[in-house]
KEFITOR-125219 format. One record per residue (C-alpha): x, y, z. Coordinates in steps of 0.2 Angstrom, whole numbers, plus 2048, in hexadecimal, padded with zeros to 3 digits. Last residue first. Example, Ala and Ser with C-alpha at 12.3 -4.5 7.8 and 13.67 -1.06 7.14 Angstrom:
# KEFITOR-125219
8447FB824/83E7EA827/
END
This chain:
# KEFITOR-125219
5D88004E0/5E07FE4F1/5E980E4F7/5F7809503/5FC813512/60380551C/6017FC52C/6027EA531/6047E3543/6147D9547/6137C9551/60C7BF543/61A7C3537/6287BD542/6237AB541/6227AD52E/6337B552D/63B7A8538/63379A52D/6397A351D/64B7A5523/64B792528/64478D517/65279850F/65F78F51A/65877E516/655781503/6677864FF/66C7744FC/65E7724F1/66777B4E3/66278D4DE/6577914CE/65F7A04C7/6547AC4BE/65A7BB4B4/64C7C84B0/64D7D54A2/6407E24A2/64C7EF499/64A7FD4A6/6457F24B4/6557E64B4/6507D84C0/65B7CB4C7/6517BD4D0/65A7AF4DB/64E7A04DC/6497934E9/6447834E0/6367774E3/62977B4D5/61F78B4D6/62379A4CB/62D7A04BC/6237AD4B3/6227B94A4/6177C649C/6097C64A9/5FC7D34A4/5F27DF4B0/5DF7E04B1/5DF7E24C4/5D67D24C7/5E27C94BB/5F17CF4C4/5EA7CD4D6/5E47BB4D2/5F47B64CB/5FE7BD4DA/5F27B54E7/5F37A44DF/6067A54DE/6067AA4F0/5FB79C4F5/6057904EB/6157964F4/60D794505/60E781503/61077C515/62177851A/62876651B/62A764509/637772509/63A77E4FA/62877E4F4/62B78C4E8/62079C4E7/62D7A64DD/62C7B14CE/61F7BC4C5/6227C84B7/6157D64B5/6147E34A7/60C7F44AB/6067FD49B/5F37FF4A0/5F88054B1/6028144AB/6148174B3/6198284B8/6238264C8/6138274D2/60B8194C8/61A80E4CC/6198124DE/60680E4DE/60A7FD4D5/6177F84E2/60C7FD4F0/5FD7F44E9/6077E44E6/6107E44F7/6007E8501/5F67DA4FA/6057CE4F9/6097CF50C/61A7D3513/6177E450C/60E7E951C/61D7E6526/6277F151A/61A7FF51D/61D7FF530/6107FB53D/5FD7FE541/5EF7F3546/5DE7F153E/5DE7DF53D/5DF7DD52A/5DD7CE520/5EF7CE51A/5F07C550A/5FD7BA500/60B7B750C/61E7BA509/6207C94FE/62E7CF4F3/62B7DE4E8/6347E44D8/6347F44CE/6337FD4BD/63380E4B5/6378124A3/62781B49F/62581148F/62A800496/61F8014A6/6267F54B1/6227E74BE/62D7D94C6/6227D04D2/62B7C64DF/6237B84E8/6287AF4F8/62979C4F9/63C79C4F7/6427AC4EF/6527B54EE/6527C84E9/6597D34DC/6567E54D5/6627EA4C7/6647FD4C3/6648084B3/6598154BB/6468184BC/64580E4CC/6388054D7/63D7FA4E6/6327EF4F1/6357E7502/62B7DB50E/6377CD50A/6487D3506/64E7DF4F7/6607DF4F0/6637EF4E6/6717EE4D9/6797FE4D2/6817FC4C1/6927F84BA/68E7E74B4/69D7DE4BC/6A07EB4C9/68F7E94D1/68C7F94DB/6837F54EB/6727F94F3/66B7EE501/6597EF506/
END
């Protein structure tokens, strides 16, 4: 996670990477770059709290091993539950949570279409848990840069040119290959 002051907007900007999430009640911006990954931008507009996650794969089937929480958050089932639990701990109410979903692009035709599996997981999670989706920009062939302002709920999405796809695809391939070598742990309450 990188935290910087954006001089143009005069607010703190928090950049999250795959396997990370961030929750705030401050006037901050959370940003990330997505290929086949998914980010959920979630907030409770009444409590004034919101956050974003970034996950690479839909579900960890669980092998009983232990590791760091950020390693667990590479999977959607952990990333979503940890984000929701952090929001609830900060004063959000489940029935007021608004979800905005982004990513899941097929950025390289030679890669498996993990983006569609991620999209399917995200929709299944939101509907199974009874949450509402208020906005989305998912699928297609574009990588995306997401800028999220949790206090207002505003999201800016920039679809990136295909010239950026190869470096993003290389990053995702390295991340996927590394995932298999790290076990998963995390104190997460699935409900």
